[in-house]
C-alpha positions, -999 to +999 in steps of 0.1 A: +599+047-088+569+046-065+547+016-060+519+032-080+544+040-108+556+004-108+521-010-111+513+014-139+545+005-157+538-032-154+503-028-168+516-008-197+542-035-204+520-065-200+484-053-204+459-048-176+447-084-177+482-097-170+488-077-138+467-090-109+463-069-078+429-079-063+433-102-033+409-127-048+428-129-081+461-133-063+450-159-038+462-189-057+496-174-062+500-162-026+498-196-009+521-226-013+508-261-022+511-274+014+494-243+027+522-236+051+530-202+038+505-175+028+520-142+016+506-108+005+520-099-029+520-064-042+509-078-076+512-109-098+528-103-131+521-128-160+545-121-189+540-140-221+574-138-236+610-138-225+614-102-234+584-093-212+600-113-183+632-092-188+611-060-189+594-069-156+627-076-139+641-043-151+610-024-138+611-042-104+648-034-101+642+002-108+616+002-081+637-020-058+608-044-056+617-081-049+606-107-074+593-142-065+594-164-097+566-190-098+558-220-120+531-244-112+534-236-074+536-273-066+568-271-045+569-286-010+593-262+008+578-228+001+603-219-026+578-199-046+559-183-018+559-145-014+563-129+021+538-109+040+552-075+033+529-066+005+559-053-015+570-084-035+560-091-071+551-127-080+563-133-115+543-163-129+555-181-160+522-198-166+515-180-199+548-192-214+539-227-222+549-234-258+570-263-270+592-242-293+610-271-311+614-308-312+643-324-331+642-362-335+677-363-349+693-345-320+666-359-296+660-326-281+629-307-271+628-270-264+601-260-240+592-227-224+593-225-186+555-225-181+551-257-201+535-283-179+556-315-175+528-337-187+526-316-219+563-321-225+559-359-220+530-359-244+549-340-271+578-364-268+555-394-270+538-381-301+572-379-317+579-415-308+604-405-280+604-403-242+610-375-218+615-396-187+611-371-158+580-383-139+565-373-106+531-371-089+526-334-097+534-337-134+499-325-144+506-291-129+544-288-123+561-267-149+595-271-167+609-239-151+598-251-117+612-287-119+645-273-132+647-246-105+642-272-079+661-299-097+632-323-092+637-360-089+608-383-093+604-420-100+629-426-128+660-410-113+675-445-110+678-448-148+677-412-161+689-389-133+674-358-118+660-329-138+696-315-141+707-346-160+680-341-186+687-305-194+712-294-221+707-257-221+687-228-207+673-194-217+671-172-186+667-136-174+694-123-150+686-103-119+697-072-140+670-079-166+694-092-193+685-123-214+710-152-214+706-171-247+720-205-236+696-230-253+724-253-264+714-287-279+750-300-276+761-329-254+796-315-253+804-278-248+834-273-226+838-236-228+840-222-193+818-221-162+786-242-165+760-214-160+732-239-167+741-258-135+742-226-115+705-219-123+692-254-120+684-261-084+688-224-074+651-220-068+649-187-087+674-170-064+700-163-092+678-157-122+646-167-139+645-197-163+623-189-193+630-219-215+651-251-216+664-276-241+656-311-228+671-345-236+648-371-251+652-409-251+639-438-272+606-452-261+611-486-245+599-515-266+583-530-235+577-523-199+570-547-171+559-537-136+558-558-104+546-554-068+567-573-042+560-580-005+590-580+018+597-587+055+620-557+060+641-529+044+672-552+043+653-575+020+643-546-002+680-535-004+690-571-013+663-572-040+675-539-054+710-553-057+697-585-074+676-564-098+705-541-107+728-570-114+703-587-137+685-558-153+713-531-154+700-499-170+667-516-177+657-511-141+639-477-143+619-476-111+623-491-076+600-477-050+598-487-013+564-485+004+555-492+040+523-510+049+510-478+067+511-460+034+488-486+019+464-485+048+460-447+043+454-452+005+429-479+012+410-457+037+408-426+015+409-441-020+391-475-017+389-479-055+426-483-056+431-520-046+466-532-036+477-562-058+487-582-027+472-586+008+484-560+033+500-584+057+537-576+049+555-547+066+571-535+034+565-535-004+585-526-035+571-513-068+596-519-095+596-513-132+617-528-161+621-510-194+632-533-222+647-525-256+636-558-272+600-570-267+573-580-242+584-616-240+620-607-233+610-582-206+587-607-190+613-634-189+640-611-174+617-598-146+603-633-138+639-646-134+647-618-109+616-623-089+617-661-090+652-661-076+642-636-049+612-658-039+633-690-039+660-674-018+634-661+007+642-624+001+607-618-012+575-630+005+552-627-025+549-608-057+524-598-084+533-589-120+511-566-139+495-585-168+485-554-187+492-516-190+460-510-170+473-531-141+507-514-142+490-480-142+469-491-112+501-500-093+517-467-100+484-449-090+486-464-056+522-451-052+512-416-064+482-414-042+502-418-009+508-381-005+471-374-013+460-399+013+483-383+039+468-349+032+433-363+035+442-379+068+453-346+082+484-325+088+516-346+090+553-341+095+571-346+062+607-353+055+626-357+022+659-373+031+687-391+013+707-419+029+733-441+012+716-474+002+743-493+021+730-477+053+693-477+045+682-508+065+700-498+097+689-462+093+652-471+090+653-496+118+671-474+143+653-442+134+619-458+135+626-473+170+636-439+183+606-422+169+582-448+182+598-445+217+595-407+215+559-407+202+540-439+211+516-451+184+530-426+158+522-438+123+554-440+101+544-433+065+576-442+048+580-444+011+602-432-017+628-439-043+650-466-028+669-470-060+685-436-055+685-436-017+657-410-013+629-416+013+599-395+022+600-404+059+567-389+070+550-391+104+512-392+108+496-385+141+484-415+162+449-425+150+431-409+179+452-378+181+445-343+168+466-339+136+471-301+140+482-304+177+504-334+168+524-314+142+526-283+164+539-303+193+563-327+176+575-312+143+607-295+156+619-325+176+612-349+148+629-328+122+660-325+144+660-363+149+655-373+113+678-347+098+706-353+122+703-391+117+704-387+079+734-364+080+752-388+105+746-416+080+763-396+052+730-384+038+711-352+032+681-334+048+668-325+014+670-351-014+648-337-041+624-310-027+650-283-022+655-258+006+630-229+000+618-212+031+613-244+050+649-257+054+670-226+056+679-233+092+690-268+083+712-255+055+729-231+078+734-258+104+746-287+082+762-273+051+799-272+049+812-237+059+833-234+027+803-244+006+781-218+023+807-191+018+808-199-019+770-199-022+768-165-005+795-152-028+777-164-059+744-148-047+762-114-040+779-115-074+748-123-095+721-105-074+739-078-054+706-060-046+691-092-032+659-088-051+656-123-067+635-145-045+649-132-012+649-154+019+649-187-001+678-211+004+701-186+020+687-167+050+704-134+041 
């Protein structure tokens, strides 16, 4: 099948309006969110049903055209970016955005892959339930995308990553067959877990078209606090204290460096930090309680009072209303936006065992500051699950573009090697995509890499499903 034949067949299958070929129409699909990768797709296909997705895959396979699945295109490692060959088809799931079912007895919601995360949260909330996956891009990230990247977010401490919230999938295989796996069962021990193969695979083994998602009860009360700390060791001690006292009620525990707040204050002055910016570190923590507001308040006050009395915390502020709690979380969520407004920076998404976190941050920060005097360490993330976004901003007087070009490789090598040496990971929640394929080849266990390549060859022998992502070949 020629290129012209493929485009004609796609238009016949989807309609002219749902096959984009003009460069201006494809621009938003050709570039990744961080603007690191800009490709040249042959076309953008926008199927509206699972059957149409399967049809597109079969047509592309007949034409030997590679497919790049894409959701909200909010990924941070280039996992949904086409290459520059002009021969790949971007397959966008944006039209598939229905909530197909919501069962309050089973506490399951079935959503199509193009359904935006915030819409799923809203549907659950309107039914009196909770879908707890929460992240900064939830207004544009889609269910297919967050599952394909196994997204984390701010509630992993209590509810787990996206993988832990998914009971079943509907997906299209690289051969164009439809797998009807939308189970709503908590127990189904009948062979290989195909769901787990596709979750986190970044579209390299098939295309997720729908998912059955676990829902939880809405908490009866939530309490949010902002705590000033002298160092990361104090944050780790506070985490242990909060876990002991609050158990599963502790749903968020975010570590934030002072430099993060300086950037937010500079670029979003309307977002006022609840405490003076005179401490090196801060923690944003949230308690979800199953009883009532008074019970939640008493529990959180007891934890923070003990931390203040012991000297582990320097100061704290408790949100007195939902508006104040929302304002605290907005500060946290605006850190990446403030970094982008400040200029290009060097980003890292690492995981380190919590027991090693304080020494890791102290040692690595000292090495980076020796290597790049006046570098700004914009460190924040999900301390409760050991995931830090250990980002580097250029010195205030330096050119941001030149800074990244000069230092990115060396900084990546230092941070990733240090994380791995501490028993951690070079990619905690963002995935591998195009950005970290070299790191995967360098650091992944040889037996694990061999199994991954074997799985890829078995399921996608023609190598047409999101080629170049995760595995280099």
